[in-house]
C-alpha positions in Angstrom: -7.3 -8.1 5.6 -4.8 -8.7 8.4 -4.3 -6.3 11.2 -1.0 -5.7 13.1 -0.9 -6.3 16.9 -1.7 -3.1 18.7 -4.2 -2.0 16.1 -7.7 -0.9 17.4 -10.5 -2.6 15.5 -14.3 -3.0 15.7 -15.6 -6.6 15.9 -18.8 -6.0 13.8 -20.4 -9.2 15.0 -20.3 -7.9 18.6 -20.3 -4.2 17.9 -17.2 -4.0 20.3 -14.0 -2.0 20.1 -10.9 -4.2 20.5 -7.2 -4.2 20.2 -5.5 -6.9 18.1 -3.2 -9.1 20.2 -2.1 -11.5 17.5 -3.1 -12.8 14.1 -3.2 -16.0 12.1 -4.0 -16.3 8.4 -7.7 -15.4 8.9 -8.3 -15.0 12.6 -7.4 -12.2 15.1 -7.0 -12.6 18.8 -8.5 -9.6 20.3 -8.7 -7.9 23.8 -11.0 -5.2 25.2 -9.1 -2.0 25.6 -8.3 -0.4 28.9 -7.4 3.3 28.3 -3.8 4.1 29.3 -3.3 1.1 31.5 -2.3 -1.7 29.2 -3.6 -5.2 29.1 -4.7 -5.9 32.7 -7.4 -8.5 33.0 -9.3 -7.3 29.9 -11.6 -9.9 28.2 -10.1 -11.7 25.1 -11.7 -13.4 22.2 -11.1 -14.5 18.6 -12.7 -13.1 15.5 -12.5 -14.0 11.8 -10.8 -11.2 9.9 -13.8 -10.6 7.8 -15.8 -9.6 10.9 -13.3 -6.8 11.7 -12.8 -3.2 10.5 -10.5 -0.5 11.6 -11.7 1.6 14.5 -12.3 5.3 13.6 -10.5 8.1 15.5 -13.9 9.1 17.0 -14.4 5.5 18.2 -11.0 5.4 19.7 -11.4 8.8 21.5 -14.9 7.8 22.8 -13.3 4.8 24.4 -10.7 7.0 26.0 -7.9 5.9 23.8 -6.8 9.3 22.5 -2.9 9.0 22.7 -2.2 12.4 23.9 -4.7 12.6 26.6 -3.0 10.0 28.8 -1.3 12.5 31.1 2.1 11.2 30.0 4.7 14.0 29.7 6.5 12.1 26.8 3.2 11.8 24.9 2.7 15.6 25.2 6.2 16.4 24.0 5.9 14.0 21.1 2.6 15.5 20.1 4.0 19.0 20.3 6.9 18.0 18.0 4.4 16.3 15.6 2.3 19.4 15.4 5.3 21.7 14.9 6.5 19.6 12.0 3.2 19.8 10.1 4.6 21.9 7.3 7.5 19.5 6.6 6.0 16.2 5.3 9.1 14.0 6.0 9.7 15.4 9.5 6.0 15.2 10.3 5.9 11.5 9.3 8.8 10.7 11.5 7.4 12.6 14.4 4.0 10.9 14.0 5.7 7.4 13.9 7.7 8.3 17.1 4.5 9.4 18.8 2.6 6.3 18.0 5.5 4.0 18.7 5.8 5.5 22.1 2.0 5.1 22.7 2.0 1.5 21.8 5.2 0.5 23.8 4.4 2.6 26.8 0.7 2.5 27.2 -0.7 -0.7 25.7 1.4 -3.3 27.4 2.8 -4.6 24.0 6.4 -4.8 23.1 8.0 -3.6 26.2 6.8 -2.0 29.5 3.4 -2.6 30.9 
């Protein structure tokens, strides 16, 4: 399986949570996450795709990566809109995509601001 940059995974060989920086056919470049601060000087390493699995919501939250607990006013507003749209599937999907796109661009140091 190939993971997109920005995705949080677990390297099962090391039992470590990591964020995907880049991928090739069967290898991913990973970085140790730094909650809410972006890339910084976090350690990086490579792992074979077969040694990775998606991080669970609980694993991300335990590492301090819950998107809407960052103290960012825009995160809070986007999460409020996402929750309000829960009854309308199409609107909820767009609101969720907007919230996660903001999180990735504003808080992970990828594709824009650091």
